[in-house]
N, C-alpha and C positions, 0 to 999 in steps of 0.2 A: 456580539461584543465588538466594539470598535477597536482600532489598532492603537490603543493607548499603551504607554509603558506600564510595567508592573508596579512601579512606584506610584503612579497616578491611580491605578486600580486600588491599591491598598489604602491610599489617603481618603478615598470616598466610601470606605466601608462604614456601616452603621457603628455608632459609638459603643454599643454593648457587645461588639465582636472582639475576639482576641486574634492575635497573629503569632504564630510560632514557626521556627525553622523545622523543616521536615525531619532532620536528624534528631531534634529535641522533643518531638511530640511523644507524649507518654504512652499512647495507644498504638504506636507505629514502630516497627523495627525495620531498619534498612539492612537487609541480609547481605547485600553485596552484588557482585556480578557473577556471571555463569562460567562455564568451563572454558579454559584457555586453550587446551589441546584436546579437542574431541575425537581426533583420529578420523579415519575414512568412514564414509557412509556404509552402514550395515543394513541390508534389506530387512532383516527380521529384528533389528535392534530397537532401542527405546527412543521415542520421538524427542526432539530437542527444539525448543523455541529459539528462533533467530530474530534479529531486528526486522528482517523482511516479512516476518509473520505477524507483525503488529501494525495494523492499518485501520485508520478511521475509528479508533477506539475499540477495535475488536481484534480477536486472535483468529488467525486462519489455520485450519487443520488439514488442508489438502496438500499432498506431497511433502510431508515434513522431512527434514534431515533426521536420520536415525543414527544413534551411536551404539557401540558395543555395550552389552549389559554390565560388563566389568567396569567400564568407564563410568557408567551411570551409578553403580553401587559405591564406587569410591569417591563420588562427587555428591555427598549427602547434602551439603550446604545449599546447592543450587537446585535441588529437587523441588518442584513446584507443588503448592498446596492450593486447594480451592479457596478463593478470596484473596490470594496474593495479587499485587499490582506489579506488572512488568513494564519497564520503561526502556525505550531505545536510547542507547549510549553512543552508537556509531551510525552516522548517516542522518536520518530524520530525527535528530536528537529531541527528546522530550515526549515523543509519541508514546501513549500509554494505553493499557487495557487491563481489565480484571480477569483473572484466571477462573474459568468455569469448570464444572465437573468433568467435562470431556478431556480436560488437560491435566487433571490431577495426576501427580507422580511423573509427569514429563520432566525433562531437564531443560536447562537454559544455556545459551552460549555466552561468550565473553562480551558480545555486543549488547547484552540485555542486563539491566539492573533488576533486582528482586526486592520488593517492599512488602512487608507482612503486617497489615493492620490487624487489630484484635477483633473487629466485628465488621459485618458486611456493609453497613452504611458508611463507615469510615473509609472502606475501600472504594465504594462508589463515589464518595465526595472527592477523594484524592484523584481518582481517575478523571473525574469531570474537571477539576481544577487544573490538572496537568494538560488537559486538552484545550484549555482556553487560549486564544490568540496571544494574550499578554504573556502567559507562561511560556508558550512555544518561542516567542521572540526572546524572552529572557534566557532560555536554554541555548538558543542560537548565539546570543552574545557571550555566554559563558563558555561555549565550545571552543576547542583549539584544533589545529591541524589544517590541512589543505581543504579547498572547496570540494575535493573529491571524496574526502573521508573526515568529515567533522566529527569530533569526539568530545563527549561530555563526561567529565570526571565524576567519580562518586562523591568526592569532597564538595564539588559544586552542587550536585544534586541534593546532598544533605543540607546545604545552606539555603535551599529554596524556601522563601517565605510562604506560609500556608495560612489562609484565613480560618478562624475557628468560629463558625456561626452557632447560634443557639440551636439546641436539638430540635425544637418544634418546627421552626421555619425550614431547617435542613431536611427534615423528614418530608415536609410538603413538597419541597423542590425535587427530591429524589423520586417521590411518587410520580410527579409529572414527567420527569425524565425517563422513568421506566416505561410509561405509556408511549412516549416518542420512540424509545428503543425497540419496543415490541412492533410498532408499525414499520419502523426502518428495517427490522429483521424480516418482516413479511415481504416488503418490497424487494429486499435483497434476494430472498428465495425465489420470487417471481422472475427476477432477472436471471438467476442461475438456472431455473427450469427452462426458460426460453433458450438459453445457451446450450443446455444439455439436449433439448429437442433438436436444435439446429445440428449439433454434432451427430446425433443419432440418424437424422435424415441424410447427412453426408455419408455416413458409413453404409447406409442402405444403397444410396446411389452408386457408391464406389465398389459394390460387390461384383460388378461386371468389368472391373478395370483391366483384367488380364487381356481382354481383347482390344484395348485401346493402345494407340502408338505411344512410345516413349519419346520425350523431348527433354533436353537440358533446361533447367529452370531459367538460365540466362537468356534463352531464346524466347521466353514468354513474357519477360518483364524488362524494364529499364532499371538496372541495379546501381545504387549509389551508396558509398560509404560515408558515414558521418564525420564531419570535421569541425562543426560549430564549437566555439569555446564555451565552457561551462560558465554560466552567469555567476558573478560574485555578488554577495549580499551588499546592500548599501551600508554606509557607516554605522547606522543604528541597528544593523543585524537583519533588517527586513529585505524582502526580495523586491526586484523592480516590478512596478505595476505597468500595465499596458504592454506594447511590444508583441513579440511572437513567442508562442509556447516553445520551450526548450525541452526536448525529449532525451533523457539519459537512459542507459540500460535498465536502471532500477524502475523507471516509469513503466517499462514494458514487462519486466519480470514480476512486478508486484501488482499488475493489473488483473483483477479477478475476472473481468469480462473481456471479450475480444475486440472491443471498440474503445478508443481513447478520445475523450472530449476535452482534455486540458491537463496541465501539469502545474505544480507549485512554482516552478521557475520560468522566467521569461527573459528573452533577450531584447534589448532596446532596438528600435528601428535603425537600420543601417549597419547593425553588427551581427545580423542573423545569418548572413551568407546565403547559400542555397536553401530555399524553403520548399518543403515537401507539400504538395497539394493535398487537400482532403481526399480520402479514398486510397491513399498510398498504404502499403503494408510495411510496418516497422518491425524489425526483427532484432532480438538480442539473445545472448546465450549465457548459461552458467553450467557448472559441472553436471547437473542432473538433466540438462536438456535445453533445447531452443524454444523460445516463446515468440509469438507474433501477435500484433494487434493491427487494426485498421484505424488510422487517425481520422477524426471527424472535423479537425480544425487545421489551418496551416501550421506547420511545425518545422523547427530547425533541429537537426539531429546531431548529437554529440558523438564522441569516439565510441567505438565498439557497438555502434548501431548501424544496421543496414536498412536502406529504404528500397522497396520494390515498387515500381510503377507499372501496374498491369494495363492492358489495352482497353479493358472495359470493366463495368461493374460486375458482370457475371464472372469474368476471369478473376477479379479481385476476391469475390466471395469464395470461389472454388479454391483458389490458392491459399487464402487465409485458413480455411479448414484443413487443407492438405498439410500445410506446415505444422499447424497445431496438433494434428493427429500423428505426426512423425517426429515430435519434439526430441525424444530420447535418441532416436536414430541420427538425427541431424546434428547432435552435439559433436559428432566426429569431425564436423567441418570447422570447429573452433580450435583455437590454440591457447597456449598459456597454461599455467599450473591450475588455475581455477576454471578453465574452459570458457573464458569470457571474451577472448579476442576472436571474433568471427572473421574468417577468411572469405572475402567476396568471391575470389576465384573458385575456391572449393565449394562454397555454397551455391554459386551459379552453375557449377557442373553437376549438381544433384539432378538425377533423372526423375521425371514426373510422368506418370501415365495420364495422357491428356484426353478427356472425354469429348464427345461431339458437342457442338454448340447448343443443341436443343437440351442436352442433359445439364450443361452449365447454366443455361438460362432458366430452366425449370427450378433447379436448386436455388438459384439466386433470388427468384421471386419469393420462395418460401423463407429463405434466410433473412431477407429484408423485412418481411412481416414480423418474424420473431424478434429481430433486432429492434424494430420499432416498439414492440411491447416492452422489451427490456429497457429501452431508453425512457419510456414513460415512468417506469418504476425508479430508474436512476434519478430522473428529474424531480420526482416527488421526494426522494431522499435528500436531494440538495435543498429543497424547500424546508424539509424537517430539520436539516442541519442548521439552516438560518434561524428557524424558530427556536431551536435549542440554544443558540447563541444569544438571542434576544431575551429569553427567559433567564438565562444565567446572568446576563447584564443587569436585568431588573432585580434579581436576587442580591447581587453584590452591592447594589445601591439602596437596598432596603425596601424596594417597591413590590417584591414578590415574596411570599403570597400576600394578597390584599387582606384587609380586615374581614371581608366576607368569605374568604376561602375556608373550606372545611378541612 
């Protein structure tokens, strides 16, 4: 779909379609937002969906925030059911996903809205519409607050115009989308398996680490703290095109894989300041641990991001896996109530058992091959995402499905 305004999208709908506001749709109930005071994380508690857990139209289940059972039981309204649509209200406003069986009876945080359609196809259509570029731009224009924490109100979400297509064409569209989603899920699993294999090989190589000398992390890398200003949306709510990728803590914390190929936000040329070269390690923290990724494109880093410049590719691969394997432990180097302010001095003082060069090089060769396989899967998913957008664009203009479609 092209970057048209929502109004233009609605004007080109087929004549036999209806349009209704989300809050007025007869088969949809906007439940509200989630828990405002979830309390501290409880290891054996009930999982809670946060805005960060909704990405690319899917829900993530790894390392969820958990709340006390008592908090969960007293928050009946925000308990999730299969088929609910959850929408990001804070941050990447408008991002949405459908709740599957593995998330049944989880709870939701204040940063998430809960929509309850009456049947599965209604949920799938709403999630697809919410994920379209025109709707994401509309949500960004409706959002308030600073660029650091954009917030979409429930009132604004309820006012979102939603196309109401005929059932037959909608069924054909959703059938095609499910095929694309199945292939996307397969590719995602391939990338995840490649990452898990890399981590397993790292753990095997590190079994002999007790005999290796210890060195402070700062002696192995050039460490830089992020200072780049966060990009502001243009007047129409869209992000700057071109320029240099801007990396915020969320880009690192929400990355499922250890390699970062780009971000949604970019800084114009001349305003990016110091740029981190590809192959740098970018680190951010939150209360449950430190995360690290290796950037594959030039990047400008914002506040609360540390950049580590290793001496070689083999050093970079080893340190990437070292940091990722010690995420919970390294959270002690962060400051602030939410553990998001990384101290460069404290992080650089972290002691690392440093293996011989032949160990690092052997591991790097294997890790690079696994990363290459994961990247192939990621690239194919990018192509599938583009195809999904083109099919939706054709559907909204009445060209899909064609007369010969079954």
